C-alpha positions in Angstrom: -37.4 -12.7 13.5 -34.6 -11.9 10.3 -35.5 -8.3 10.4 -34.9 -8.2 14.2 -31.2 -10.2 13.3 -30.2 -8.2 10.0 -30.7 -4.3 13.0 -28.7 -5.9 15.8 -26.0 -7.2 13.0 -25.7 -3.1 11.5 -25.9 -1.9 15.2 -23.2 -4.2 16.0 -21.5 -3.4 13.0 -21.5 0.0 13.5 -20.5 -0.2 17.7 -17.4 -1.9 16.7 -16.6 0.2 13.3 -16.7 4.0 15.7 -15.0 1.9 18.3 -11.8 1.0 15.7 -12.6 4.3 14.1 -11.7 6.1 17.1 -8.2 3.8 17.5 -7.5 4.4 14.0 -8.6 7.9 13.4 -4.8 8.8 14.2 -2.7 7.7 11.4 0.6 5.6 11.9 3.4 5.3 9.9 3.8 2.2 9.7 1.7 0.2 7.3 -1.8 -0.6 7.2 -2.6 -1.9 10.4 -5.1 -4.4 11.5 -6.9 -3.0 12.9 -7.4 -0.4 10.4 -8.6 -3.5 8.4 -11.4 -4.3 11.7 -12.5 -0.2 11.1 -13.2 -0.9 7.7 -14.4 -4.1 7.8 -17.0 -3.5 10.7 -18.0 -0.1 8.7 -18.8 -2.0 6.0 -20.5 -4.9 7.5 -23.1 -2.5 8.7 -24.0 -0.7 5.3 -24.6 -4.5 4.3 -26.8 -5.3 7.0 -28.4 -1.7 6.3 -28.9 -2.9 3.0 -30.5 -6.0 3.9 -32.6 -4.6 6.3 -34.0 -2.1 3.4 -34.6 -5.0 1.2 -36.6 -6.8 3.8 -39.0 -3.8 5.1 -39.2 -2.3 1.2 -42.0 -3.5 0.1 -44.5 -2.6 3.1 -43.1 0.9 3.3 -45.0 4.1 2.0 -43.6 6.2 0.1 -41.8 8.6 2.9 -40.5 6.2 4.8 -38.4 4.9 1.1 -37.7 8.4 0.4 -36.0 8.2 4.1 -34.5 4.8 3.9 -33.6 5.4 0.6 -31.8 8.6 1.7 -30.0 6.7 4.8 -28.6 4.3 2.4 -27.1 6.6 0.1 -25.1 8.0 3.3 -23.9 4.7 4.6 -22.5 3.8 1.1 -21.0 6.7 1.4 -19.8 6.6 4.1 -18.2 3.2 3.3 -16.4 5.1 0.7 -15.3 7.0 2.6 -13.9 4.6 4.6 -11.9 2.4 1.6 -10.9 6.1 0.8 -9.3 6.6 4.0 -7.5 3.4 3.3 -6.5 4.6 0.2 -4.6 7.6 1.5 -3.2 5.3 4.0 -1.5 3.1 1.2 -0.4 6.2 -1.1 1.2 8.3 1.3 0.8 11.6 -1.4 1.0 14.5 0.0 -1.5 16.0 2.9 -2.4 12.5 3.0 -2.4 12.3 7.1 -4.8 15.5 6.4 -7.1 13.9 4.1 -7.3 10.0 6.0 -7.9 12.2 9.6 -11.0 13.5 7.0 -11.9 10.3 6.2 -11.9 8.3 8.8 -13.2 11.0 10.8 -16.6 11.3 8.4 -17.4 8.1 8.9 -16.9 8.4 12.8 -19.5 12.2 12.7 -22.1 9.9 10.7 -22.0 7.0 13.2 -21.7 9.0 16.2 -24.9 11.1 15.3 -26.7 8.0 13.5 -26.2 6.5 17.2 -27.7 9.8 19.3 -30.3 10.3 16.5 -31.8 6.6 16.8 -31.6 6.9 20.4 -32.6 9.7 21.1 -36.0 9.1 18.8 -36.6 5.7 19.9 -37.1 7.3 23.5 -39.5 9.6 22.5 -37.9 13.2 22.3 -39.6 15.6 19.8 -37.9 15.7 16.3 -36.8 19.8 17.0 -34.9 18.1 19.9 -33.7 15.2 17.4 -32.5 17.8 15.2 -30.5 19.6 18.2 -28.8 16.5 19.1 -27.7 15.4 15.6 -26.7 19.1 15.1 -24.6 18.9 18.2 -23.4 15.8 17.2 -21.8 16.5 13.5 -20.2 20.4 14.8 -18.4 18.6 18.0 -17.1 16.2 15.8 -16.3 18.6 12.9 -13.9 20.3 16.2 -12.7 16.7 17.0 -11.6 16.1 13.6 -9.3 19.6 13.1 -8.3 19.6 16.7 -6.6 15.6 15.7 -5.7 17.6 12.0 -3.6 20.3 14.6 -2.5 17.4 16.5 -0.9 15.1 14.5 0.7 18.3 11.9 2.4 19.8 15.4 
Protein backbone atom coordinates (compact mmCIF):
# COMPACT_ATOMS: atom_id res chain seq x y z
CA UNK A 1 0.00 0.00 0.00
CA UNK A 2 2.74 2.46 0.99
CA UNK A 3 4.65 1.51 -2.17
CA UNK A 4 1.69 2.47 -4.36
CA UNK A 5 1.26 5.79 -2.54
CA UNK A 6 4.93 6.65 -2.98
CA UNK A 7 4.84 5.70 -6.67
CA UNK A 8 1.75 7.85 -7.21
CA UNK A 9 3.35 10.78 -5.36
CA UNK A 10 6.56 10.33 -7.37
CA UNK A 11 4.60 10.37 -10.64
CA UNK A 12 2.44 13.33 -9.57
CA UNK A 13 5.56 15.29 -8.58
CA UNK A 14 7.13 14.50 -11.94
CA UNK A 15 4.06 15.57 -13.92
CA UNK A 16 3.72 18.79 -11.90
CA UNK A 17 7.44 19.56 -12.25
CA UNK A 18 7.16 19.03 -16.00
CA UNK A 19 4.20 21.40 -16.34
CA UNK A 20 5.78 24.08 -14.16
CA UNK A 21 9.11 23.55 -15.95
CA UNK A 22 7.48 24.28 -19.30
CA UNK A 23 6.07 27.49 -17.82
CA UNK A 24 9.42 28.69 -16.41
CA UNK A 25 11.67 27.51 -19.26
CA UNK A 26 11.91 31.01 -20.74
CA UNK A 27 13.51 33.20 -18.06
CA UNK A 28 11.79 36.39 -17.04
CA UNK A 29 13.61 39.59 -16.18
CA UNK A 30 11.92 40.09 -12.80
CA UNK A 31 12.82 38.32 -9.56
CA UNK A 32 12.34 34.60 -9.10
CA UNK A 33 8.67 33.90 -9.91
CA UNK A 34 6.44 31.82 -7.63
CA UNK A 35 6.00 29.39 -10.50
CA UNK A 36 9.72 28.64 -10.39
CA UNK A 37 9.47 27.73 -6.71
CA UNK A 38 6.56 25.41 -7.54
CA UNK A 39 8.66 23.83 -10.30
CA UNK A 40 11.65 23.29 -8.02
CA UNK A 41 9.53 22.05 -5.12
CA UNK A 42 7.65 19.50 -7.20
CA UNK A 43 10.89 18.41 -8.88
CA UNK A 44 12.43 17.66 -5.48
CA UNK A 45 9.24 15.95 -4.27
CA UNK A 46 9.57 13.65 -7.27
CA UNK A 47 13.16 12.90 -6.20
CA UNK A 48 12.26 12.30 -2.55
CA UNK A 49 9.42 9.93 -3.39
CA UNK A 50 11.66 7.98 -5.77
CA UNK A 51 14.18 7.56 -2.95
CA UNK A 52 11.38 6.38 -0.63
CA UNK A 53 10.21 3.83 -3.23
CA UNK A 54 13.77 2.56 -3.64
CA UNK A 55 14.15 2.34 0.13
CA UNK A 56 10.96 0.28 0.49
CA UNK A 57 11.84 -2.05 -2.39
CA UNK A 58 15.59 -2.40 -1.79
CA UNK A 59 15.67 -5.62 0.28
CA UNK A 60 13.50 -7.47 -2.23
CA UNK A 61 15.55 -6.52 -5.27
CA UNK A 62 18.17 -8.59 -7.05
CA UNK A 63 21.56 -7.26 -8.06
CA UNK A 64 20.50 -6.04 -11.52
CA UNK A 65 17.40 -4.30 -10.17
CA UNK A 66 19.43 -2.69 -7.39
CA UNK A 67 21.88 -1.43 -9.98
CA UNK A 68 19.08 0.03 -12.12
CA UNK A 69 17.40 1.61 -9.09
CA UNK A 70 20.74 2.99 -7.94
CA UNK A 71 21.43 4.57 -11.32
CA UNK A 72 17.91 6.02 -11.50
CA UNK A 73 18.31 7.47 -8.01
CA UNK A 74 21.59 9.12 -8.99
CA UNK A 75 19.96 10.50 -12.14
CA UNK A 76 17.05 11.84 -10.07
CA UNK A 77 19.43 13.52 -7.61
CA UNK A 78 21.41 15.05 -10.48
CA UNK A 79 18.17 16.24 -12.08
CA UNK A 80 17.10 17.88 -8.82
CA UNK A 81 20.51 19.50 -8.57
CA UNK A 82 20.16 20.89 -12.10
CA UNK A 83 16.85 22.45 -11.04
CA UNK A 84 18.56 23.98 -8.00
CA UNK A 85 21.38 25.24 -10.23
CA UNK A 86 18.80 26.90 -12.50
CA UNK A 87 17.63 28.82 -9.44
CA UNK A 88 21.18 29.94 -8.74
CA UNK A 89 21.52 31.18 -12.33
CA UNK A 90 18.18 32.95 -12.12
CA UNK A 91 19.25 34.71 -8.95
CA UNK A 92 22.81 35.55 -10.00
CA UNK A 93 22.12 37.04 -13.45
CA UNK A 94 25.82 36.80 -14.32
CA UNK A 95 27.19 36.61 -17.86
CA UNK A 96 25.19 34.18 -20.02
CA UNK A 97 22.91 33.29 -17.11
CA UNK A 98 19.95 32.85 -19.45
CA UNK A 99 21.69 30.19 -21.52
CA UNK A 100 22.81 28.25 -18.46
CA UNK A 101 19.34 28.61 -16.91
CA UNK A 102 17.63 27.26 -20.04
CA UNK A 103 20.15 24.39 -20.22
CA UNK A 104 19.42 23.42 -16.61
CA UNK A 105 15.63 23.64 -16.79
CA UNK A 106 15.72 22.04 -20.25
CA UNK A 107 17.76 19.12 -18.92
CA UNK A 108 15.18 18.45 -16.22
CA UNK A 109 12.35 18.63 -18.76
CA UNK A 110 14.11 16.18 -21.06
CA UNK A 111 14.75 13.73 -18.22
CA UNK A 112 11.14 13.96 -17.04
CA UNK A 113 9.71 13.57 -20.54
CA UNK A 114 11.95 10.64 -21.43
CA UNK A 115 11.12 9.05 -18.08
CA UNK A 116 7.38 9.31 -18.78
CA UNK A 117 7.71 7.96 -22.30
CA UNK A 118 10.15 5.16 -21.48
CA UNK A 119 8.22 3.94 -18.43
CA UNK A 120 4.92 4.20 -20.30
CA UNK A 121 6.24 2.37 -23.34
CA UNK A 122 7.85 -0.31 -21.18
CA UNK A 123 4.66 -0.76 -19.12
CA UNK A 124 2.70 -1.27 -22.34
CA UNK A 125 4.94 -4.25 -23.11
CA UNK A 126 6.88 -2.75 -26.00
CA UNK A 127 10.07 -4.53 -27.03
CA UNK A 128 13.23 -3.10 -25.48
CA UNK A 129 14.57 -1.87 -28.82
CA UNK A 130 11.45 0.29 -29.26
CA UNK A 131 11.78 1.65 -25.71
CA UNK A 132 15.39 2.62 -26.50
CA UNK A 133 14.48 4.22 -29.84
CA UNK A 134 11.67 6.24 -28.24
CA UNK A 135 14.00 7.33 -25.44
CA UNK A 136 16.68 8.48 -27.87
CA UNK A 137 14.12 10.34 -29.99
CA UNK A 138 12.83 12.03 -26.83
CA UNK A 139 16.34 13.19 -25.93
CA UNK A 140 17.06 14.48 -29.45
CA UNK A 141 13.72 16.28 -29.66
CA UNK A 142 14.26 17.80 -26.22
CA UNK A 143 17.74 19.05 -27.12
CA UNK A 144 16.31 20.64 -30.25
CA UNK A 145 13.62 22.37 -28.16
CA UNK A 146 16.22 23.67 -25.69
CA UNK A 147 18.36 25.00 -28.53
CA UNK A 148 15.38 26.74 -30.18
CA UNK A 149 14.38 28.27 -26.83
CA UNK A 150 17.90 29.62 -26.32
CA UNK A 151 17.85 31.11 -29.83
CA UNK A 152 14.50 32.83 -29.20
CA UNK A 153 15.66 34.25 -25.87
CA UNK A 154 18.96 35.46 -27.36
CA UNK A 155 17.32 36.93 -30.44
